[in-house]
C-alpha positions in Angstrom: -1.6 48.4 54.0 -4.1 45.9 55.2 -6.6 44.5 52.6 -10.3 44.0 53.4 -13.3 43.1 51.2 -15.2 46.1 50.0 -18.4 45.0 51.9 -16.4 45.1 55.1 -15.2 48.7 54.6 -17.2 51.7 55.9 -15.9 55.2 55.9 -17.6 56.8 58.9 -16.1 60.3 58.8 -13.9 62.6 56.8 -15.2 62.0 53.3 -15.2 65.8 52.6 -11.5 65.8 53.2 -10.6 63.2 50.6 -9.5 63.6 47.1 -9.3 60.8 44.5 -6.3 60.1 42.2 -6.4 57.6 39.4 -3.7 56.4 37.0 -3.9 55.2 33.4 -6.8 52.7 33.3 -8.7 54.5 36.1 -9.5 51.1 37.6 -7.5 51.7 40.9 -8.8 54.4 43.1 -6.2 56.1 45.4 -7.6 58.4 48.1 -5.6 61.2 49.8 -6.4 63.7 52.5 -6.8 67.2 50.9 -5.4 68.8 54.1 -2.3 66.8 55.0 -1.8 64.5 51.9 -1.8 61.2 53.9 -2.8 58.1 51.9 -5.5 56.5 54.1 -6.9 53.8 51.7 -7.3 52.7 48.0 -9.0 50.2 45.8 -6.3 48.4 43.9 -6.5 47.7 40.2 -5.5 44.0 40.7 -8.2 43.5 43.4 -10.9 46.1 42.9 -13.3 44.3 45.2 -11.0 45.0 48.1 -9.8 48.2 50.0 -6.2 48.6 51.0 -6.3 50.3 54.4 -3.4 52.3 55.9 -4.0 51.1 59.4 -1.7 53.8 60.8 -4.5 56.2 59.9 -7.0 54.5 62.3 -7.6 56.0 65.7 -5.9 54.2 68.6 -3.5 52.4 66.4 0.2 52.8 67.1 2.1 52.1 63.9 5.3 51.8 66.0 3.8 48.7 67.7 2.7 47.3 64.4 6.1 47.7 62.7 9.0 47.7 65.2 11.9 49.6 63.7 10.0 52.5 62.3 11.5 55.9 62.8 9.5 58.8 64.2 10.5 61.5 61.8 9.1 64.3 63.9 11.1 63.4 67.0 14.3 62.4 65.0 17.3 64.5 65.9 
């Protein structure tokens, strides 16, 4: 996850596919895709003025370049 200030975050597509999950105090906001279940971003309880972005969900981002050593589960034999 990469953290950005809320004013620098703009969701440009896919809002209809998101569902919100909140725990106990309901301060944190965790968003998931209704179709595939991926966790694209959240607003953390400890820093509600920020968004935590799962950069692997962004177009043209290769998460294997960002984190060497990751295993591609789909291709794993």
